[in-house]
All heavy atoms as an XYZ file, in Angstrom:
543
protein
N       0.843     -1.175      0.000
C       0.000      0.000      0.000
C       0.892      1.244      0.000
O       1.852      1.339      0.751
C      -0.892     -0.029      1.239
C      -1.729      1.208      1.390
S      -3.020      1.136      2.628
C      -2.133      0.911      4.126
N       0.586      2.184     -0.826
C       1.344      3.427     -0.905
C       0.832      4.437      0.101
O      -0.354      4.500      0.392
C       1.237      4.029     -2.310
C       1.925      3.176     -3.346
O       2.892      2.504     -3.038
N       1.429      3.196     -4.570
N       1.749      5.236      0.616
C       1.429      6.329      1.540
C       2.017      7.604      0.983
O       3.062      7.592      0.330
C       2.029      6.072      2.931
C       1.456      4.880      3.646
C       0.108      5.207      4.188
C      -0.410      4.043      5.027
N      -1.701      4.318      5.578
N       1.377      8.701      1.263
C       1.888     10.007      0.864
C       2.496     10.674      2.088
O       1.904     10.664      3.157
C       0.751     10.888      0.311
O       0.174     10.230     -0.823
C       1.251     12.247     -0.105
N       3.699     11.213      1.913
C       4.320     11.976      2.992
C       4.663     13.357      2.458
O       4.937     13.527      1.267
C       5.581     11.278      3.561
C       6.655     11.102      2.473
C       5.223      9.942      4.183
C       7.983     10.613      2.998
N       4.642     14.323      3.332
C       5.000     15.684      2.949
C       6.408     15.966      3.431
O       6.751     15.668      4.569
C       4.027     16.693      3.561
C       2.631     16.588      3.001
C       1.717     17.644      3.586
C       0.329     17.497      3.000
N      -0.562     18.573      3.442
N       7.208     16.515      2.543
C       8.559     16.919      2.899
C       8.774     18.339      2.397
O       8.132     18.775      1.432
C       9.633     15.977      2.300
C       9.510     14.575      2.864
C       9.572     15.942      0.795
N       9.669     19.034      3.064
C      10.005     20.387      2.633
C      10.694     20.324      1.280
O      11.296     19.307      0.913
C      10.922     21.052      3.651
C      10.262     21.272      4.999
C      11.223     21.815      6.031
O      12.395     22.101      5.693
O      10.802     21.957      7.185
N      10.629     21.408      0.545
C      11.240     21.474     -0.780
C      12.726     21.121     -0.723
O      13.238     20.394     -1.561
C      11.044     22.873     -1.376
C      11.636     23.036     -2.770
C      10.956     22.171     -3.824
O       9.748     21.902     -3.699
O      11.655     21.753     -4.769
N      13.409     21.628      0.305
C      14.838     21.351      0.461
C      15.089     19.856      0.623
O      16.000     19.296      0.006
C      15.382     22.112      1.680
C      16.828     21.813      2.022
C      17.217     22.379      3.389
N      16.401     21.887      4.483
C      16.559     20.699      5.062
N      17.500     19.871      4.654
N      15.789     20.324      6.061
N      14.277     19.184      1.428
C      14.426     17.744      1.652
C      14.153     16.991      0.351
O      14.879     16.058     -0.010
C      13.487     17.267      2.780
C      13.519     15.749      2.910
C      13.854     17.936      4.099
N      13.122     17.401     -0.352
C      12.796     16.780     -1.638
C      13.979     16.901     -2.596
O      14.352     15.930     -3.268
C      11.545     17.429     -2.235
C      11.108     16.818     -3.520
N      11.614     17.210     -4.743
C      10.225     15.831     -3.767
C      11.055     16.493     -5.695
N      10.198     15.652     -5.137
N      14.580     18.078     -2.644
C      15.716     18.295     -3.539
C      16.908     17.429     -3.141
O      17.578     16.846     -3.997
C      16.116     19.773     -3.556
C      17.216     20.104     -4.547
C      16.840     19.733     -5.975
O      15.775     20.101     -6.453
N      17.702     18.994     -6.654
N      17.153     17.319     -1.838
C      18.272     16.494     -1.384
C      18.033     15.020     -1.693
O      18.952     14.300     -2.100
C      18.528     16.698      0.107
C      19.146     18.057      0.402
C      19.599     18.211      1.842
O      20.116     17.227      2.405
O      19.430     19.311      2.377
N      16.813     14.561     -1.512
C      16.482     13.183     -1.876
C      16.669     12.971     -3.374
O      17.191     11.942     -3.809
C      15.050     12.836     -1.471
C      14.788     12.651      0.013
C      13.287     12.539      0.272
C      15.518     11.435      0.541
N      16.245     13.946     -4.150
C      16.397     13.862     -5.597
C      17.873     13.802     -5.983
O      18.259     13.056     -6.883
C      15.703     15.049     -6.265
C      15.469     14.827     -7.740
O      15.228     13.666     -8.154
O      15.521     15.818     -8.493
N      18.705     14.558     -5.264
C      20.149     14.536     -5.521
C      20.764     13.170     -5.209
O      21.731     12.762     -5.840
C      20.866     15.615     -4.701
C      20.526     17.024     -5.153
O      19.991     17.195     -6.274
O      20.775     17.967     -4.366
N      20.207     12.463     -4.224
C      20.707     11.151     -3.836
C      20.230     10.039     -4.758
O      20.793      8.956     -4.769
C      20.274     10.800     -2.399
C      21.220     11.272     -1.347
C      20.956     12.432     -0.636
C      22.364     10.560     -1.047
C      21.827     12.872      0.345
C      23.240     10.991     -0.068
C      22.966     12.151      0.623
N      19.166     10.301     -5.491
C      18.566      9.247     -6.315
C      19.476      8.824     -7.456
O      20.099      9.649     -8.110
C      17.243      9.721     -6.931
C      16.096      9.656     -5.991
C      14.754      9.824     -6.621
N      14.696     10.818     -7.692
C      13.863     10.725     -8.722
N      13.043      9.701     -8.831
N      13.837     11.672     -9.634
N      19.520      7.518     -7.660
C      20.199      6.982     -8.835
C      19.199      7.008     -9.999
O      17.995      7.208     -9.793
C      20.660      5.554     -8.574
N      19.704      6.818    -11.206
C      18.802      6.768    -12.361
C      17.755      5.688    -12.147
O      18.067      4.590    -11.690
C      19.578      6.473    -13.643
C      20.335      7.655    -14.187
C      20.934      7.322    -15.538
C      21.630      8.558    -16.087
N      22.192      8.294    -17.419
N      16.525      6.017    -12.439
C      15.374      5.097    -12.368
C      15.047      4.655    -10.946
O      14.266      3.731    -10.753
C      15.594      3.885    -13.273
C      15.733      4.252    -14.727
C      15.741      3.008    -15.593
N      16.010      3.391    -16.958
C      17.067      3.019    -17.655
N      17.972      2.234    -17.107
N      17.235      3.403    -18.902
N      15.643      5.277     -9.940
C      15.349      4.933     -8.543
C      14.181      5.790     -8.077
O      14.140      6.989     -8.323
C      16.586      5.178     -7.671
C      16.451      4.669     -6.250
C      17.723      4.839     -5.449
O      18.459      5.835     -5.665
O      17.987      3.987     -4.601
N      13.228      5.165     -7.404
C      12.085      5.916     -6.883
C      12.470      6.603     -5.568
O      13.470      6.242     -4.937
C      10.884      4.988     -6.619
O      11.225      4.092     -5.554
C      10.492      4.201     -7.873
N      11.635      7.553     -5.162
C      11.892      8.204     -3.877
C      11.799      7.176     -2.746
O      12.566      7.228     -1.787
C      10.925      9.371     -3.655
C      11.328     10.605     -4.385
C      10.746     10.937     -5.604
C      12.316     11.444     -3.893
C      11.127     12.078     -6.298
C      12.717     12.579     -4.569
C      12.112     12.893     -5.774
N      10.880      6.248     -2.860
C      10.758      5.199     -1.848
C      12.045      4.380     -1.758
O      12.511      4.055     -0.661
C       9.578      4.285     -2.180
O       9.401      3.318     -1.171
N      12.618      4.056     -2.898
C      13.855      3.280     -2.908
C      15.017      4.063     -2.306
O      15.834      3.501     -1.573
C      14.188      2.844     -4.336
C      13.243      1.788     -4.862
C      13.391      1.566     -6.355
O      13.698      2.491     -7.105
N      13.162      0.330     -6.793
N      15.109      5.360     -2.608
C      16.212      6.147     -2.048
C      16.046      6.302     -0.535
O      17.018      6.206      0.218
C      16.383      7.506     -2.750
C      15.323      8.505     -2.372
C      17.747      8.101     -2.451
N      14.826      6.489     -0.075
C      14.586      6.587      1.374
C      14.933      5.261      2.041
O      15.589      5.230      3.091
C      13.132      7.005      1.660
C      12.912      8.457      1.230
C      12.787      6.810      3.139
C      11.454      8.887      1.211
N      14.535      4.152      1.429
C      14.853      2.832      1.977
C      16.364      2.630      2.047
O      16.898      2.127      3.043
C      14.202      1.743      1.123
C      14.339      0.363      1.737
O      14.069      0.217      2.948
O      14.722     -0.562      1.004
N      17.073      3.031      0.999
C      18.532      2.897      0.960
C      19.178      3.740      2.061
O      20.085      3.284      2.773
C      19.049      3.319     -0.411
C      20.530      3.153     -0.592
C      20.952      3.257     -2.052
N      20.412      4.389     -2.773
C      20.971      5.608     -2.815
N      22.084      5.838     -2.144
N      20.429      6.575     -3.522
N      18.708      4.971      2.227
C      19.270      5.847      3.259
C      18.957      5.336      4.661
O      19.789      5.442      5.573
C      18.761      7.281      3.071
C      19.271      7.981      1.807
C      18.545      9.309      1.606
C      20.770      8.186      1.862
N      17.774      4.756      4.844
C      17.431      4.169      6.145
C      18.320      2.967      6.453
O      18.745      2.775      7.596
C      15.959      3.763      6.181
C      14.968      4.912      6.285
C      13.541      4.395      6.096
C      15.104      5.627      7.614
N      18.622      2.169      5.446
C      19.518      1.026      5.630
C      20.901      1.494      6.077
O      21.504      0.927      6.994
C      19.618      0.211      4.325
O      18.316     -0.277      3.996
C      20.582     -0.957      4.464
N      21.386      2.556      5.445
C      22.681      3.121      5.816
C      22.633      3.668      7.239
O      23.550      3.439      8.042
C      23.103      4.213      4.813
C      23.389      3.592      3.446
C      24.314      4.997      5.325
C      23.515      4.600      2.318
N      21.564      4.369      7.576
C      21.430      4.944      8.920
C      21.416      3.843      9.980
O      22.062      3.967     11.026
C      20.149      5.784      9.011
N      20.700      2.747      9.712
C      20.656      1.632     10.662
C      22.032      1.010     10.840
O      22.427      0.662     11.953
C      19.652      0.576     10.193
C      18.210      1.012     10.313
C      17.287     -0.040      9.728
C      15.869      0.461      9.648
N      14.982     -0.527      8.989
N      22.773      0.874      9.751
C      24.128      0.314      9.837
C      25.027      1.221     10.666
O      25.809      0.748     11.496
C      24.705      0.116      8.434
N      24.915      2.522     10.460
C      25.731      3.468     11.230
C      25.378      3.424     12.710
O      26.264      3.493     13.563
C      25.568      4.884     10.674
C      26.193      5.137      9.312
C      25.817      6.525      8.796
C      27.697      4.975      9.366
N      24.099      3.304     13.025
C      23.695      3.201     14.433
C      24.229      1.917     15.061
O      24.640      1.910     16.225
C      22.171      3.263     14.555
C      21.551      4.637     14.315
C      20.028      4.539     14.305
C      22.011      5.637     15.368
N      24.240      0.845     14.298
C      24.788     -0.421     14.796
C      26.282     -0.286     15.068
O      26.786     -0.754     16.091
C      24.531     -1.526     13.772
O      25.120     -2.725     14.196
N      26.986      0.355     14.155
C      28.422      0.588     14.347
C      28.655      1.459     15.569
O      29.538      1.187     16.381
C      29.031      1.219     13.084
C      29.035      0.210     11.944
C      30.445      1.740     13.359
C      29.337      0.813     10.583
N      27.837      2.505     15.732
C      27.972      3.395     16.879
C      27.793      2.613     18.179
O      28.565      2.779     19.121
C      26.949      4.527     16.803
C      26.994      5.457     17.998
C      25.890      6.507     17.959
O      24.997      6.465     17.135
N      25.968      7.449     18.868
N      26.798      1.749     18.226
C      26.545      0.944     19.421
C      27.729      0.028     19.711
O      28.160     -0.110     20.859
C      25.263      0.107     19.228
O      24.169      0.997     19.010
C      24.972     -0.754     20.438
N      28.282     -0.573     18.668
C      29.437     -1.452     18.827
C      30.645     -0.684     19.351
O      31.333     -1.135     20.278
C      29.782     -2.132     17.484
O      28.640     -2.876     17.045
C      30.979     -3.047     17.615
N      30.895      0.478     18.783
C      32.033      1.300     19.200
C      31.857      1.767     20.644
O      32.795      1.721     21.442
C      32.232      2.494     18.241
C      33.225      3.502     18.797
C      32.675      2.005     16.870
N      30.649      2.187     20.990
C      30.403      2.622     22.369
C      30.589      1.468     23.343
O      31.150      1.643     24.430
C      28.998      3.210     22.492
C      28.862      4.574     21.848
C      27.427      5.085     21.841
O      26.499      4.332     22.204
O      27.244      6.256     21.460
N      30.149      0.272     22.957
C      30.337     -0.900     23.809
C      31.806     -1.219     23.998
O      32.250     -1.509     25.117
N      32.565     -1.147     22.918
C      34.004     -1.407     23.001
C      34.690     -0.356     23.867
O      35.579     -0.673     24.667
C      34.617     -1.427     21.599
N      34.272      0.890     23.714
C      34.846      1.977     24.513
C      34.541      1.754     25.995
O      35.425      1.876     26.851
C      34.297      3.324     24.064
C      34.821      4.495     24.874
C      34.154      5.812     24.426
N      34.521      6.879     25.311
C      33.893      7.174     26.454
N      32.859      6.465     26.843
N      34.294      8.181     27.208
N      33.299      1.428     26.300
C      32.918      1.183     27.700
C      33.682      0.004     28.280
O      34.111      0.040     29.433
C      31.408      0.948     27.808
C      30.614      2.209     27.568
O      31.124      3.321     27.675
N      29.358      2.056     27.207
N      33.879     -1.047     27.486
C      34.637     -2.203     27.945
C      36.096     -1.816     28.207
O      36.684     -2.211     29.214
C      34.556     -3.346     26.932
C      35.280     -4.586     27.376
C      34.776     -5.373     28.410
C      36.465     -4.967     26.770
C      35.448     -6.503     28.833
C      37.149     -6.101     27.186
C      36.629     -6.869     28.213
O      37.302     -7.990     28.635
N      36.663     -1.033     27.296
C      38.048     -0.589     27.477
C      38.186      0.249     28.747
O      39.171      0.098     29.495
C      38.517      0.209     26.262
N      37.236      1.120     29.006
C      37.272      1.928     30.232
C      37.145      1.053     31.474
O      37.803      1.288     32.490
C      36.160      2.983     30.204
C      36.334      4.114     29.198
C      35.083      4.988     29.154
C      37.569      4.950     29.515
N      36.284      0.023     31.383
C      36.117     -0.915     32.494
C      37.438     -1.647     32.779
O      37.869     -1.728     33.922
C      35.005     -1.915     32.163
C      34.930     -3.075     33.118
C      34.371     -2.916     34.385
C      35.417     -4.326     32.762
C      34.305     -3.986     35.268
C      35.354     -5.395     33.631
C      34.799     -5.221     34.884
O      34.742     -6.272     35.751
N      38.073     -2.158     31.730
C      39.350     -2.868     31.888
C      40.404     -1.922     32.459
O      41.166     -2.292     33.361
C      39.814     -3.466     30.545
C      38.842     -4.550     30.077
C      41.237     -3.991     30.628
C      38.704     -5.719     31.027
N      40.440     -0.702     31.947
C      41.407      0.275     32.439
C      41.192      0.542     33.927
O      42.153      0.633     34.691
C      41.272      1.571     31.644
C      42.299      2.614     31.983
C      42.142      3.840     31.102
C      43.145      4.901     31.477
N      43.035      6.093     30.640
N      39.934      0.641     34.351
C      39.667      0.887     35.772
C      40.077     -0.317     36.621
O      40.579     -0.152     37.727
C      38.189      1.213     35.997
O      37.378      0.062     35.868
N      39.885     -1.530     36.096
C      40.287     -2.731     36.826
C      41.812     -2.807     36.957
O      42.332     -3.166     37.996
C      39.769     -4.000     36.132
C      38.289     -4.194     36.280
C      37.942     -4.406     37.727
C      36.497     -4.724     37.899
N      36.111     -4.810     39.309
N      42.512     -2.463     35.895
C      43.985     -2.445     35.936
C      44.448     -1.411     36.940
O      45.362     -1.651     37.728
C      44.561     -2.185     34.537
C      44.287     -3.376     33.617
C      46.052     -1.883     34.608
C      44.613     -3.128     32.168
N      43.791     -0.266     36.976
C      44.138      0.782     37.937
C      43.910      0.339     39.356
O      44.700      0.669     40.253
N      42.853     -0.442     39.597
C      42.583     -0.953     40.947
C      43.645     -1.949     41.373
O      44.044     -1.979     42.530
C      41.208     -1.614     40.993
C      40.057     -0.641     40.925
C      38.707     -1.361     40.868
O      38.628     -2.578     40.950
N      37.660     -0.576     40.731
N      44.117     -2.762     40.441
C      45.136     -3.761     40.765
C      46.458     -3.092     41.125
O      47.217     -3.600     41.944
C      45.340     -4.722     39.592
C      44.167     -5.634     39.361
C      44.335     -6.506     38.117
O      45.387     -6.421     37.458
O      43.388     -7.237     37.800
N      46.757     -1.978     40.506
C      48.021     -1.291     40.753
C      47.985     -0.452     42.024
O      49.021     -0.135     42.573
C      48.381     -0.401     39.561
C      48.776     -1.192     38.327
C      49.190     -0.270     37.196
C      49.603     -1.071     35.981
N      49.995     -0.209     34.874
N      46.799     -0.041     42.457
C      46.717      0.804     43.645
C      46.866     -0.051     44.911
O      46.512     -1.221     44.919
C      45.381      1.560     43.667
O      44.306      0.655     43.808
N      47.392      0.564     45.961
C      47.558     -0.170     47.217
C      46.204     -0.640     47.747
O      45.216      0.085     47.694
C      48.165      0.851     48.172
C      48.701      1.954     47.311
C      47.907      1.918     46.042
N      46.130     -1.877     48.152
C      44.901     -2.431     48.701
C      43.968     -2.920     47.618
O      42.834     -3.300     47.892
N      44.378     -2.916     46.343
C      43.510     -3.301     45.239
C      43.654     -4.703     44.937
O      43.128     -5.633     44.750
């Protein structure tokens, strides 16, 4: 089922700029959403790795401190 959405002229133009030949607006939006989801997944992975590294660093610091 098709849906109509309203976008500002600027957004429409930017979507049009992203479109490949013969690509519909729906296809370009789907492609951009796929990219956005991948980037969010990468961000989550990087944040998890960063948090783990900070955790390990704090544990190493506790081992080196007196009474740790």
